[in-house]
C-alpha positions as CSV (number, residue, x, y, z in Angstrom):
1,M,18.4,-2.2,-30.1
2,S,16.0,-1.8,-33.0
3,T,15.0,1.9,-34.0
4,T,11.8,0.7,-35.4
5,T,8.7,2.7,-34.5
6,N,6.6,-0.2,-34.0
7,I,6.7,-0.5,-30.4
8,F,4.8,-4.0,-30.9
9,E,7.5,-5.5,-33.2
10,N,9.4,-7.4,-30.6
11,I,8.2,-8.0,-27.2
12,G,9.4,-9.5,-24.3
13,M,6.6,-11.1,-22.3
14,E,7.2,-13.0,-18.8
15,I,4.1,-15.2,-17.9
16,Q,3.3,-16.2,-14.3
17,P,1.2,-19.4,-14.4
18,A,-1.7,-18.1,-12.7
19,Q,-2.1,-15.5,-15.7
20,A,-0.9,-17.9,-18.4
21,A,-4.3,-18.1,-20.3
22,M,-4.9,-14.2,-20.3
23,F,-1.3,-13.6,-21.5
24,T,-1.5,-16.4,-24.1
25,S,-4.4,-14.9,-25.6
26,L,-3.2,-11.3,-25.5
27,A,0.2,-12.6,-27.3
28,R,-1.9,-14.3,-30.0
29,L,-4.0,-11.0,-30.4
30,L,-0.7,-8.8,-30.7
31,K,0.8,-11.4,-33.1
32,E,-2.4,-11.4,-35.3
33,R,-2.9,-7.5,-35.5
34,H,0.6,-6.4,-35.3
35,G,2.8,-9.0,-36.6
36,S,4.6,-9.1,-33.2
37,R,7.7,-11.2,-32.4
38,I,6.7,-12.5,-29.0
39,H,9.8,-13.5,-26.8
40,L,8.5,-15.2,-23.8
41,Y,10.1,-15.6,-20.5
42,V,9.4,-18.2,-17.7
43,R,10.8,-19.1,-14.2
44,G,11.9,-22.4,-14.5
45,R,13.1,-25.2,-16.8
46,V,10.0,-27.3,-16.6
47,E,7.6,-24.6,-17.7
48,E,10.4,-23.6,-20.6
49,D,10.1,-27.2,-21.8
50,A,6.3,-27.2,-21.6
51,Y,6.0,-24.0,-23.7
52,R,8.5,-25.1,-26.2
53,K,6.8,-28.5,-26.4
54,N,3.4,-26.7,-27.0
55,N,4.6,-24.1,-29.4
56,S,3.3,-25.9,-32.6
57,D,1.5,-22.7,-34.0
58,G,4.6,-20.8,-33.6
59,L,3.1,-18.2,-31.2
60,W,6.2,-18.0,-29.2
61,D,9.3,-17.0,-31.4
62,T,11.6,-17.7,-28.6
63,V,11.0,-19.3,-25.0
64,T,13.7,-18.6,-22.5
65,N,14.1,-19.4,-18.8
66,D,14.7,-16.1,-16.9
67,N,15.4,-17.6,-13.6
68,V,19.2,-16.9,-13.4
69,H,19.5,-15.9,-9.8
70,I,19.4,-19.5,-8.3
71,P,22.7,-20.7,-10.2
72,A,24.1,-17.5,-9.7
73,L,23.6,-17.7,-5.8
74,Q,25.5,-20.9,-5.9
75,K,28.4,-20.0,-7.9
76,E,31.8,-20.8,-6.3
77,G,35.3,-19.1,-6.8
78,L,33.8,-15.7,-7.6
79,E,36.1,-12.7,-7.7
80,E,35.2,-10.3,-4.9
81,R,36.5,-7.0,-6.8
82,E,34.8,-8.0,-10.0
83,V,31.8,-8.8,-8.3
84,I,31.4,-5.5,-6.6
85,A,32.6,-3.4,-9.5
86,Q,29.8,-4.8,-11.6
87,A,27.3,-4.3,-9.0
88,R,28.4,-0.6,-8.6
89,R,28.0,-0.3,-12.4
90,M,24.6,-1.7,-12.3
91,E,23.9,0.9,-9.3
92,G,24.9,3.8,-11.6
93,L,22.5,2.6,-14.4
94,I,19.2,1.9,-12.1
95,G,20.0,4.9,-9.8
96,E,19.5,3.3,-6.6
97,P,21.2,0.8,-4.3
98,I,21.3,-2.7,-6.0
99,N,20.4,-4.1,-2.5
100,R,16.8,-2.7,-3.0
101,L,16.4,-5.1,-5.9
102,A,16.7,-8.1,-3.7
103,L,13.5,-6.8,-1.7
104,A,11.6,-7.4,-4.8
105,N,12.4,-11.2,-4.7
106,R,10.9,-13.1,-1.5
107,Q,13.9,-15.5,-1.3
108,M,16.9,-12.8,-1.9
109,G,15.1,-10.1,0.3
110,H,14.0,-12.8,2.9
111,A,16.1,-11.1,5.6
112,F,14.5,-7.7,5.1
113,A,10.8,-9.0,5.9
114,V,11.2,-8.4,9.4
115,G,7.5,-9.3,10.1
116,A,7.8,-12.5,8.1
117,W,11.0,-14.2,9.9
118,R,9.3,-17.6,9.8
119,H,8.5,-17.5,6.1
120,P,10.1,-20.6,4.7
121,V,13.5,-19.8,3.0
122,A,15.4,-21.8,0.4
123,P,18.4,-23.7,1.1
124,F,20.5,-22.0,-1.6
125,M,19.7,-18.6,0.0
126,T,20.9,-19.4,3.6
127,R,23.9,-20.7,2.2
128,A,24.8,-17.8,0.1
129,S,27.4,-15.2,0.9
130,N,27.0,-11.5,0.4
131,I,29.2,-11.4,-2.7
132,Q,27.2,-14.5,-4.0
133,L,24.0,-12.4,-3.4
134,L,25.6,-9.4,-5.3
135,H,26.5,-11.7,-8.1
136,A,23.0,-13.0,-8.2
137,L,21.6,-9.2,-8.5
138,T,24.1,-8.2,-11.1
139,E,23.6,-11.5,-13.1
140,S,20.0,-11.0,-13.3
141,M,20.5,-7.4,-14.4
142,A,23.0,-8.4,-16.9
143,F,20.6,-11.1,-18.4
144,W,18.0,-8.5,-19.4
145,E,20.7,-6.0,-20.7
146,R,21.6,-9.0,-23.2
147,E,18.1,-10.1,-23.8
148,I,16.9,-6.6,-24.9
149,R,19.9,-6.0,-26.9
150,E,20.2,-9.0,-28.8
151,K,16.4,-9.4,-29.5
152,G,15.9,-5.7,-30.1
153,L,13.0,-5.6,-27.5
154,N,10.8,-2.6,-28.1
155,L,8.3,-3.4,-25.4
156,V,8.9,-5.9,-22.1
157,M,5.9,-6.9,-20.2
158,D,5.0,-8.2,-16.8
159,G,8.3,-9.2,-15.7
160,S,10.2,-8.8,-12.2
161,K,11.8,-5.5,-11.0
162,F,15.0,-6.7,-12.6
163,M,13.2,-6.5,-16.0
164,A,11.8,-3.2,-15.3
165,A,15.1,-1.6,-13.5
166,T,17.1,-2.6,-16.6
167,A,14.4,-1.7,-19.3
168,H,14.1,1.5,-17.7
169,S,18.0,2.3,-18.0
170,M,17.9,1.3,-21.5
171,G,14.9,3.6,-22.5
172,V,12.5,0.7,-23.3
173,P,9.0,0.8,-22.2
174,Y,7.9,-1.6,-19.5
175,R,4.3,-2.4,-18.9
176,R,2.8,-4.6,-15.9
177,L,-1.0,-5.7,-15.2
178,S,-1.5,-4.5,-11.8
179,L,-4.6,-4.5,-9.5
180,A,-6.4,-1.3,-8.8
181,R,-7.3,-2.6,-5.4
182,F,-10.9,-2.2,-6.1
183,E,-13.4,-5.0,-7.4
184,T,-12.1,-6.4,-10.7
185,Y,-10.4,-3.0,-12.0
186,C,-6.9,-3.2,-13.3
187,Y,-4.4,-0.9,-15.2
188,W,-1.0,-1.2,-16.8
189,A,1.7,0.0,-14.6
190,V,4.6,1.9,-16.2
191,N,7.4,1.0,-13.9
192,Q,8.6,-1.2,-10.8
193,N,6.9,1.2,-8.4
194,F,3.3,0.2,-9.9
195,D,2.7,4.0,-11.1
196,H,-0.8,4.4,-12.3
197,P,-0.7,6.7,-15.3
198,G,-3.2,9.1,-15.8
199,L,-5.1,8.6,-12.3
200,K,-4.4,12.1,-11.2
201,E,-5.2,13.8,-14.3
202,T,-8.5,11.9,-14.6
203,Y,-9.4,13.1,-11.0
204,D,-8.7,16.6,-11.9
205,A,-10.6,16.5,-14.8
206,L,-13.9,15.1,-13.3
207,E,-16.7,17.5,-13.1
208,D,-19.4,15.0,-11.8
209,W,-19.3,11.5,-10.0
210,P,-21.6,9.5,-7.8
211,E,-21.1,8.7,-4.1
212,A,-18.5,6.1,-3.3
213,E,-19.9,2.6,-2.7
214,I,-17.3,0.1,-1.3
215,G,-17.6,-3.2,0.3
216,E,-15.0,-5.5,1.7
217,S,-11.6,-5.5,0.2
218,Y,-10.8,-7.1,-3.1
219,T,-8.4,-9.3,-1.2
220,L,-11.4,-11.0,0.6
221,A,-11.5,-14.1,-1.6
222,T,-8.2,-15.3,-0.3
223,Q,-9.5,-14.9,3.2
224,K,-12.8,-16.4,3.0
225,Y,-12.1,-18.8,5.7
226,E,-10.7,-16.0,7.7
227,F,-9.7,-17.6,10.9
228,E,-11.6,-20.4,11.3
229,R,-11.7,-21.9,14.6
230,Y,-8.1,-22.8,15.2
231,D,-8.6,-26.5,16.0
232,R,-10.6,-26.9,12.8
233,A,-8.2,-24.8,10.9
234,G,-5.2,-26.9,12.3
235,R,-6.8,-30.2,11.2
236,R,-7.6,-29.1,7.7
237,I,-3.7,-27.8,7.6
238,I,-2.3,-31.1,9.0
239,R,-4.4,-33.1,6.8
240,T,-2.9,-31.6,3.6
241,L,0.9,-32.4,5.1
242,P,1.4,-35.7,3.5
243,E,0.2,-34.2,-0.2
244,S,2.7,-31.1,0.3
245,I,5.5,-33.6,1.0
246,L,5.0,-35.8,-1.6
247,R,4.6,-32.7,-4.2
248,H,8.1,-31.3,-2.8
249,F,9.9,-34.6,-3.7
250,Y,8.3,-35.0,-7.2
251,Y,9.5,-31.4,-7.9
252,K,12.9,-32.3,-6.6
253,A,13.0,-35.5,-8.9
254,R,12.0,-33.7,-12.1
255,G,14.5,-31.1,-11.2
256,M,12.2,-28.3,-10.9
257,E,13.3,-25.1,-9.1
258,K,10.4,-25.5,-6.6
259,G,12.2,-28.6,-5.4
260,D,15.0,-26.5,-3.9
261,S,13.1,-23.7,-2.8
262,I,12.0,-24.7,0.7
263,F,13.7,-26.9,3.4
264,P,11.8,-30.2,3.8
265,S,11.8,-29.5,7.7
266,D,9.9,-26.4,6.9
267,L,7.1,-28.4,5.1
268,I,6.7,-30.5,8.4
269,T,6.9,-27.5,10.9
270,S,4.9,-25.1,9.2
271,P,1.5,-26.5,9.8
272,F,2.2,-26.9,13.7
273,R,3.7,-23.4,13.7
274,I,0.5,-22.0,12.0
275,L,-1.6,-23.9,14.3
276,N,0.2,-22.3,17.3
277,A,0.1,-19.1,15.9
278,Q,-3.6,-19.3,15.7
279,R,-4.0,-20.3,19.2
280,R,-1.8,-17.4,20.3
281,L,-3.8,-14.9,18.3
282,A,-6.9,-16.3,19.6
283,R,-5.6,-15.7,23.3
284,L,-4.7,-12.3,22.7
285,A,-6.9,-10.6,19.8
286,T,-10.0,-10.5,22.0
287,T,-11.2,-6.9,21.3
288,G,-14.2,-6.3,19.1
289,L,-15.6,-3.1,17.4
290,E,-18.4,-3.2,20.2
291,D,-15.7,-2.9,23.0
292,L,-14.4,0.2,21.3
293,A,-17.8,1.9,21.1
294,G,-17.5,5.6,22.4
295,K,-13.7,5.4,22.3
296,T,-11.1,7.2,20.0
297,F,-8.8,5.1,18.1
298,V,-6.6,4.6,14.9
299,Y,-7.0,1.7,13.0
300,Y,-3.9,-0.2,11.8
301,P,-4.4,-2.9,9.4
302,L,-1.2,-5.3,9.5
303,L,0.0,-6.2,6.0
304,K,1.3,-9.8,5.0
305,E,4.9,-10.2,4.4
306,P,6.9,-10.7,2.1
307,E,4.5,-8.1,0.5
308,V,5.2,-5.9,-2.5
309,S,3.3,-3.0,-0.6
310,I,6.3,-3.0,1.8
311,M,9.3,-4.5,-0.1
312,Q,9.0,-2.9,-3.3
313,V,6.8,0.3,-3.0
314,S,8.1,1.1,0.4
315,P,11.4,0.1,1.1
316,E,12.0,3.0,3.3
317,Y,9.7,1.6,5.9
318,L,10.3,-2.1,6.3
319,S,9.2,-2.9,9.7
320,Q,5.5,-2.9,10.7
321,H,6.4,-3.4,14.3
322,A,8.6,-0.1,14.3
323,T,5.9,1.7,12.9
324,I,3.4,0.4,15.4
325,L,5.7,1.3,18.3
326,S,6.0,4.9,16.6
327,L,2.4,5.3,16.1
328,A,1.8,4.3,19.8
329,R,4.7,6.5,21.1
330,D,3.1,9.6,19.4
331,L,-0.7,9.1,19.9
332,P,-2.5,11.9,21.8
333,A,-3.4,11.0,25.2
334,G,-6.5,8.7,25.5
335,V,-6.4,7.5,22.0
336,I,-6.1,3.8,21.1
337,L,-4.3,1.9,18.4
338,A,-6.2,-1.0,17.2
339,V,-4.3,-3.3,15.2
340,K,-5.8,-6.1,13.0
341,E,-4.0,-9.3,11.8
342,N,-3.8,-10.3,8.0
343,A,-5.2,-13.8,7.9
344,T,-2.8,-14.8,5.5
345,A,0.3,-13.8,7.6
346,V,-0.6,-16.1,10.6
347,G,2.5,-18.3,11.3
348,R,4.8,-15.8,9.6
349,R,5.8,-13.6,12.5
350,V,8.2,-14.5,15.3
351,K,6.3,-15.6,18.5
352,S,7.0,-12.4,20.3
353,F,5.7,-10.0,17.9
354,Y,2.0,-10.1,19.3
355,D,3.6,-10.3,22.8
356,Q,5.3,-7.0,22.1
357,I,2.5,-5.1,20.5
358,T,0.0,-5.9,23.4
359,A,2.5,-4.9,26.0
360,L,1.9,-1.4,24.6
361,K,-0.7,0.0,26.8
362,N,-2.5,2.0,24.2
363,V,-2.6,-0.7,21.7
364,V,-5.2,-3.4,21.4
365,L,-5.6,-6.4,18.8
366,L,-8.8,-6.6,17.2
367,R,-10.4,-10.1,16.7
368,P,-9.2,-11.6,13.4
369,D,-12.8,-11.7,12.1
370,T,-13.3,-8.0,12.4
371,S,-14.7,-6.5,9.3
372,S,-11.7,-4.0,8.1
373,I,-14.5,-1.9,6.4
374,E,-16.4,-1.3,9.6
375,A,-13.1,-0.8,11.5
376,I,-12.2,2.1,9.1
377,K,-15.8,3.6,9.5
378,Q,-15.7,3.4,13.4
379,A,-12.2,4.6,13.8
380,V,-11.1,8.3,13.8
381,A,-8.4,7.5,11.3
382,T,-6.5,4.8,9.6
383,A,-2.7,4.4,9.5
384,S,-0.7,2.1,7.4
385,I,2.8,1.8,5.6
386,A,0.6,1.2,2.5
387,G,-2.1,-1.3,1.5
388,T,-5.7,-1.6,0.4
389,A,-7.2,-0.3,3.7
390,S,-5.4,3.1,3.4
391,M,-7.0,3.5,0.1
392,E,-10.4,2.4,1.2
393,A,-10.3,4.7,4.2
394,A,-9.3,7.8,1.4
395,I,-12.3,6.6,-0.7
396,L,-14.6,6.6,2.6
397,G,-13.4,10.1,3.3
398,K,-11.5,9.2,6.5
399,P,-8.2,10.7,7.6
400,T,-5.3,8.2,6.6
401,L,-1.8,8.4,7.4
402,T,0.6,6.2,5.2
403,F,4.4,6.0,5.2
404,S,4.9,5.5,1.7
405,A,5.4,8.1,-0.7
406,R,4.5,6.1,-3.7
407,I,0.5,5.5,-3.0
408,K,-1.7,6.6,-5.5
409,W,-4.1,8.5,-3.4
410,G,-1.5,10.5,-1.7
411,F,-2.8,13.6,-3.4
412,L,-6.0,13.7,-1.8
413,P,-6.3,16.4,1.1
414,H,-7.3,14.0,3.7
415,A,-4.4,11.5,2.9
416,R,-1.4,12.5,4.5
417,V,2.1,10.8,4.0
418,V,4.5,10.6,6.7
419,K,7.7,12.0,5.4
420,S,9.7,11.9,8.6
421,E,9.4,10.6,12.0
422,S,9.5,14.2,13.4
423,E,6.3,15.2,11.8
424,L,4.2,12.2,13.1
425,P,3.0,13.7,16.4
426,S,1.5,16.6,14.4
427,L,0.1,14.5,11.7
428,L,-1.6,12.3,14.3
429,R,-3.1,15.3,16.2
430,W,-4.5,16.6,12.9
431,A,-5.9,13.0,12.2
432,V,-7.5,12.9,15.7
433,F,-8.6,16.5,16.3
434,G,-8.6,18.2,13.0
435,P,-9.5,20.7,11.4
436,F,-11.0,18.3,9.1
437,D,-13.9,18.9,6.6
438,A,-15.8,15.5,6.6
439,D,-17.9,16.6,3.8
440,R,-15.1,17.6,1.5
441,A,-13.0,14.5,2.4
442,R,-16.3,12.3,1.3
443,E,-16.6,14.2,-1.8
444,D,-13.1,13.8,-2.6
445,G,-12.8,10.2,-1.8
446,A,-15.9,9.6,-4.1
447,R,-14.1,11.4,-6.9
448,F,-11.2,9.3,-6.6
449,L,-12.9,6.2,-6.6
450,S,-14.5,7.4,-9.9
451,A,-11.4,8.5,-11.4
452,L,-9.9,5.1,-10.4
453,K,-12.5,3.4,-12.2
454,D,-12.3,5.7,-15.3
455,S,-8.5,5.4,-15.5
456,S,-8.6,1.6,-15.4
457,M,-9.9,-1.4,-17.0
458,N,-12.7,-3.3,-15.5
459,L,-11.7,-7.1,-16.3
460,E,-14.7,-8.9,-14.9
461,G,-13.3,-12.3,-15.4
462,F,-10.2,-11.5,-13.9
463,R,-10.7,-12.9,-10.6
464,R,-8.6,-14.3,-7.6
465,D,-10.1,-17.4,-6.0
466,G,-9.4,-18.6,-2.5
467,R,-6.1,-20.1,-3.4
468,G,-4.5,-17.0,-4.8
469,R,-5.0,-18.0,-8.5
470,Y,-6.4,-15.7,-11.1
471,H,-9.0,-16.5,-13.5
472,S,-10.1,-14.7,-16.7
473,N,-12.6,-14.6,-19.5
474,K,-12.1,-14.2,-23.0
475,E,-14.2,-11.1,-23.2
476,D,-11.3,-9.3,-21.2
477,I,-8.8,-9.7,-24.1
478,D,-10.0,-6.5,-26.0
479,P,-10.1,-4.3,-23.2
480,L,-6.9,-5.5,-21.9
481,Y,-5.3,-4.9,-25.5
482,A,-7.2,-1.3,-25.9
483,G,-5.9,-0.5,-22.3
484,L,-2.1,-1.6,-23.4
485,C,-2.3,0.6,-26.5
486,Q,-3.8,3.5,-24.5
487,S,-0.8,3.1,-22.0
488,L,1.7,3.3,-24.6
489,G,0.0,6.2,-26.7
490,V,-0.8,4.2,-30.0
491,A,-4.1,3.6,-31.7
492,P,-5.4,0.0,-31.4
493,I,-5.9,-1.9,-34.7
494,E,-9.3,-3.4,-34.8
495,A,-10.0,-6.9,-36.0
496,S,-11.0,-7.2,-39.5
497,P,-14.6,-8.0,-40.4
498,E,-13.6,-11.1,-42.0
499,K,-11.6,-12.2,-38.9
500,I,-14.5,-11.2,-36.5
501,K,-16.9,-13.4,-38.9
502,T,-14.2,-16.2,-38.7
503,E,-14.1,-16.2,-35.1
504,K,-17.9,-16.2,-34.5
505,I,-18.4,-19.2,-36.7
506,K,-15.7,-21.0,-34.9
507,A,-17.4,-20.1,-31.6
508,E,-20.7,-21.5,-32.8
509,V,-19.2,-24.8,-34.1
510,A,-17.5,-25.2,-30.8
């Protein structure tokens, strides 16, 4: 590995298709200002070929397909002892059970997503044995070991947990662009747990801050058709079925990994499964906030699964169903648990999920079109494994209970982390009955929001559309670069006046 003090000398950068334009621009800026060698990593042969073909300007010094887990999952004739020995060596390097790495991948961690049992799973995953899974996990780690060592990578960016965990074990900085969960604010996470550096320090240093103003969640764009009438939604989904089937076989014919990532039968059954789930939910989720007027209730917003907030950040609590059972069990007498489904999760849970929840006498299902912000305001408290609604409740100064020890707002006095089930009854009594200083909590929440903004980058063009794709503006690149430098503790290099003038002329000509 290189011993250079120039952290930007050799960069390993994994680019997701939805963020390609932004990271390509960032790579070009790093190359121009720091002379960086940029080693690009993509997740598929087609993407690898495309980037190689369109690299006439030499932006990418190397282009590599890092999707090694699929062939590893299908390898036959493995020596069990060798695989286990290698897996245990990796566990020693990363300091945690290697099976936790599986949770960071929707396919390898599928069986752990208990609230998304109907989420499509790839054929190669269903056929894989435990030894093949261990082999895939160790091969993914070994791949990054070789890449970091052989290419002398000084910095790795935006890659998977495999990249992050390996880099950490080798002392190589890792940075990932992460959403701050508020408007278009983002930050550079420093590890696979999405830790937000400087947030607590910024909070402690603040001396003045405005009142908190917060609207609906930043994810609202992906749920803008939140639970249309199920019949209309069903027709829309079924109408797209032929297109989905044709796309699948196109991927298959081109040899693309996407062609092997789902059973064709899932393509056919999925629309009808979603339609049935919508109908079932329409029958069961009939409670509105007006029905809860004058009643004491705790709000529980369900998270979509597979979801990084559960699978990667909160692996100690994998079952939302079990969490709801625990909350219902320990609620004080007369208090209701109001559960709201996530629009994007419909069709992923097993048929009995909602039946089992509604069988609990102190649990109700809110109508899917219920405003999450209004539910937070009306509820006495909010509970969640993790997720945006918990942070929004904390910002609004409402008591909030989370089951994840890695949440960024856990240091707030009114945001309590459930460390064990034995303390849940007392925490719920505190959330419902206090003692609780509402004025102080609102002040702390507003202070947290200011700190979140101050310690993040406002990438105003970095927006997610209704199909989950991200878009960005050229104006976002400079703050993105400045934020990266700040995160790494290095001084940014400004573009020369000649360079700025040249770019301005080019823009005017264009």
